[in-house]
N, C-alpha and C positions, 0 to 999 in steps of 0.2 A: 191813354194805357191800352196797350194791346193785351190781348188776350188768345190762349193757343185754345181749340178747341179741347174738349174733354176728351174726345176718343183720341185724340194723338198722344195726351197725358196718362191716359189707361193702358197706352201698346207698347208689352214690357219685350218684346221679340228681340230688339235691338239688344238692348242691355244686356240680354239673355246670351244671346252669341256673344256678346265682347268677355263677357266672364268666362263662358264657355272655353274661349280661347286661350285666355290666360290660363285656367284650371289644367287644358289639353300641355300649353309650355311647359306648365311647373311640374306636371307629370311625367313630361318629356326629360326635363333638368333632372327628375329623381332618377329617372331609368338610368339616362348619361350616368350621372354621378354613381350609380347602384354598380351597374355593369362595371366601369370602369376600377371602381374602388375593389371592387370583388375581384377583377384580374391582377391588379397591384398585389394585393393579398395572397392571392396563388403566388404571382414572381416571387414577392418576398420569401413564403415558407419555402420556395423552390430552391433559394437562393439560400436560405438557411440550412436546409438539407446538406446541401452543397460544402456549406460550412462546417458543421458539423461531423461529416464523414470527413473531409479534409483533414481538419486538425486532430481528429483522433485517428488515421492515418499515420499521419506527419508525427504526434507523441509516440505513437508503438514505433518508432524507426528513428526517436531521437539519442537511445542510448544503447549499445550494442551488449552483449553478454559479459562483458567486463565492465559495464558502466563507463565507459568511453564516449562522449558526444559524436556524434554523427549529424551535424548539423544542415550540411548540404543534401543529405540523405532523406533525411525530415522532411525539409521544404520540397526537396522533388517531388517526393510520394504523395505529402499533401495537396501540392500543386497537381498531379497525375490525375488523383482520385477527385478532388474538387471540378477539376472541367470534366471528369467524366459523366458527371451529372448535367441535367436539361433544367433550362427555364422557359414555359414555353415550346417552341420548335427547336431550338436552339442550345449548343452546350455552352456553358458556363466559362467565359472568355476572360472576365476581369477579376483579378484574383489578387490579392496580396496576401503573403504567408509570413510570418515573424515565430523566431525563436527567442524565448524569454525566460522571465519568471512569474509566476503565479503566487501569489503571497493570499491564504487564508485570513490571517488576523485582518487583513487591509481589503480583501475582496477586491484586487486589483490586479492587472497583467503589466508588466513591464519589459518593454521587446530589449533586448540584449545581442548582437550579432555575433558574440566570442563563442571561440570554437574549442576552447580549453575548460573544461570543469574545475572547480574551485575544489580546493578538498573538502570534500566531506565525512569522511568514514568515522571521526571521533565529536562531531557535532549534534547538539540536542535538534529536535523537528522543530522546537520555537524559534534556536537561532537559524535554523536555515530559513525557516517560513518568511522572516525579514530581509536574510540578506539577496538582493536582488543580482549577486554571482554567480548563486546558485541556478542553472538552468534547469528547468524541470516542464514546461509548456511550449506549445505551438496555438499562435493566433491566425487564423485563415479569414481574411474579409473578402467578400465576393460582393458584385454589385453589374450592376447594368445601367449603362447612361442612355440606352435606346429604348427602353420596356414602350411598346407603342399603346395609345389611349384609341378604344375601337369608333366611342361615341362622341369624346369630350374634343376632341380637333375641329368640331361644329364652333366649338368656342375661344379656338385659337390654340388647343395644347394637344403637340403632336407626338411629344413623347415624354414621358416621364425617368427620374433617378430612383432606382432605386438599391437598397445595399442591404447587408448582413454580414453578424462575424460571428466565429466561436473562437471558444478557448478548451483545449483541452491539456490535463494535465497528466503527467507521467511520474509518480512517488516511491516510495516505499510500498511492500507488500500489505495489501488490507484486506484481501481475500486469499483464503489457502483452497485450492481444490483435492479432491477426492487424492489420498495415497501421499501428498504433499509431507506429510507430520508423519514421520517414520517411527517415532516408538511414544508411548504413553507417558512421557514425562514434562514437565512444565515446568519453564526456567523464571523463576522472579526477576524483575526489570532491577529492582535494588540490588540485585549481585550483580550486576554485569555491567553497572553505569556509574559514573563515577558521582559525586556530591551535586554536581550542577546538572546531572541527571543526560551527558553523553555517552554514549555507548563506547568503553572500553574491550580493548581486545589484547590486553600485555599480562594479565594475570587470569593465573588459573582458579577456579571457586571448587567448593566441595556440597554436595547436597545437604547434608548437616549441618546446622549452624551453630552444634554445640550449645554449650549451656549457659550463655550469655542471653536473657530475657529482652535484652535492651536491643539486642543484632535483628535483623530480620533473617528468617530462612532465605535459603535459596535457590529450592525449587519443590516441586510435590509430584503429582500424579494428577494424569485427569483420563476422562472417557471421552474426550471430543464432543460431548454433546451440547448441542443447545437445542431448544432452550435447557439448560441445565440441568443435570440430574448428578446428585454427590456419588464421585467416582468410588466404586467401593472394589475390594479387593478381585472380586470374581471379574469385575468388567476389565480391569488393567492383565490380569492374566491373560484371558483371550484376546490381548491386543498385541502381548508381548511377540517381536519376529514376524508378526503379521502382516497385515500391508495398510497399516497407516488408520487416518481418517477414513472412515468409510464415507462421510458425507462433505458436503463443503462447508468451510467456517467462516464465519463474518467477525473480522476485529469491531472494537468497541463495545461487543456484548460479554457477557458471563459463559464462561464452559465450566462444563462440570470437573471439579478439583478436589484433593483430598492432599492433607500432608502426613507427616510422619514417616518411617522407614517403610512399613508396610513389607515385613519379610517375607514372605512368599512371593509377594511382586518382585522384590528384591533377588532372591533366587534365581526366581525365573530370569530373569534379566540378565543377571549373571551369566549362568550359562548360555544364553543368547550370545552373550558379547564373545564369553571363550569360544566358544565354534566358529564365531564371524573374525576373530580377529590374530588368536591362538595369545592373548594376551603377550603381542609385541609390536603391534603397530594400532595406530589412533582408529576410532569408531566413529566416521564422522555422520552426523547426524542433524535434520534438521527440525526443530522443537517450539513450541508455542511460548512465546513471551506473556506472563499474567504478569498483574499489578498485584503486590504483597504487601499492602498498609500494614499489615501488625505480625506479630513474629513468625506466626504459622501461616500454612495456605488455608484460607476459606474454602466454603464448598463450592460455591460460583465464581469462583474469580475472573475478574475481568479482562479478556482476552485484546492484547494491545499490539501483538507483531509476531514475527518470527526470527531465529534466529539461528545461524549454522555454528556447531561447538566440534569439537574432537574430543571425545571421550576415551581418559588415557588409563585409568583403572577406578576399579570395584572393589572396595572391604564391605564383604556380604558375612561375615561372620567373627568373632571374637578369635582374635589369633594370638595372644600375649607372647609367644616364642619367637613371632617375624618369620613363620614357614612359608608364607603366602605373599610376601614380599616380593615388587616388581625385579626381575635382574635384568631384563630388556626392553627398550620401546625406539620405535622409530615414528615420529609424527610428520604426514605430510612428506614422505620421500627424505626427510632432511637430514640432520647429525644425528645417528645411531646414539641413544645411550647406553651403558651397559655396567652391571656388577658384578664382579668376579669374586669381593669378599666375602666371607664364611658367616660374617656378621651380618645376619639380617636388616638389624637395627641401624648399621651405619648404610646398607643399600638403600631403606627408605629415607634415611636422610639425604641421600645424593641425590635420590629421585627425586623427591618436593624442591629441593634447591636448583633442581637443573631445571625442570619446566616451573619454578618459580608458582608453586602453590601457595594456598595460604590460607589460614583460618578468615570467616568473616571479621573478626577483628584486627586482620594483618596478618604479616608473612611471621610464622615461627620464630622461637630464639633461641628458647631454651629447649632442653630434651623434653621435658616434659609436654612444652607444644605439641612437640613433633610426635609423641606421644599419643596424646588425645587425638590429633587429626587420626591415625593409623586404628586407634579401639574405637573408632564409633564408625557404622557405620555408612559408608559414604559411597558415594561416585562423583570424582576428580574428571572435572573437563576444563579444555581448554576452550576460550570463545574463539573461533575463526575470523583471521584478519582478511581473507581473501574476499575478494568480490564474489557473489554467486549469480546462478544461474537465476534469473526474474522469475519470478512467482505469482501467480494470480493479480488481482485488482489493484488499482492502486487506493490509497487510504489508510496504511501504518503508520508506525515509529522507526525510526531510524534505527536497526539492527543491522545494519549491513547486506539485507537483501531488498534489490529493487522488484516495483512491480512489473509485471510481464504486459499487463492489460492498463490503457489510460480512460480515463475519465472526463467528460465533459464538464467543466465547472463555471462557464458564461455562453 
């Protein structure tokens, strides 16, 4: 048996060189991977920014001020804004834009190329949320198939596919900006929705819920405060006929409210209404919608939406002889109503019937029903069925007012 000399066995210089070479190679591969992965993440972030911006821009153009779909306009704007972004030194060129439906319940987007919106006016938010025929979102997919790799090409990888996507939702008003709520009146959701929860606009309502403790009050007063402070008479008097809400208000949170007639506040509102309308035309108002789970308005009711109403009459004092009843009224330039009869009670009944006003328990039937409606201090209003100018950010329920600003949902 032959043996290697001891001095050769003890010599580790060659092994160290081999190990060093392996370590250097490994470190080089790690560096290659780190540089290229970092670059790919950067490209993806840039593609994400392009998709976000494009989807928001497209969703903002999806509906016109009358609620009509503008699908091609939305697609063109989403494409233009996405393409204006860059990935690396190049503009984004690979862009796919889709319009369709976003469901919060299912957390998914369903593409729908329809250019005709479904009927949505008197449907609940939850119904519309599950109806893929309701077009309310824009999705943008951005990608690059030619993302260069700086060092990985040594390993045979020259280009990498990178993509991203975003969905923007345009819904009903969920934020109201300063001055968009014009008077310190809050309308109860329960008074303007049917038993299924759908918004209805075919019946007049009144502020006072009457003597039936089992029925919901139809409205109250608000000072627009968030976080909510109980609305006081002095708060409301300072807001009557002024500039509306001073600060932005967010839906889904409590707002300062109070119930009851509030005589001094009602008197001030009456004076403002009389000066604005001459008591012969409707007073169009955008008001907050609150939840009223009990018969009266709480001190911190949850704000859930906004509604546009036409206030057509205020009874602010006891008038047993019907001296201050309406004699003429025109709503939104429609068919005028007039009454020349000397009998004030006759004119009151004609007015109620013409505009289909009702108690919270239903339309009046007997003379006593009509008397009860008039002799209680009330504001009589008609929910407005017209589509209104969009307001605020998306996020509210359906009370007839779309949002102006979309939001990212994916």
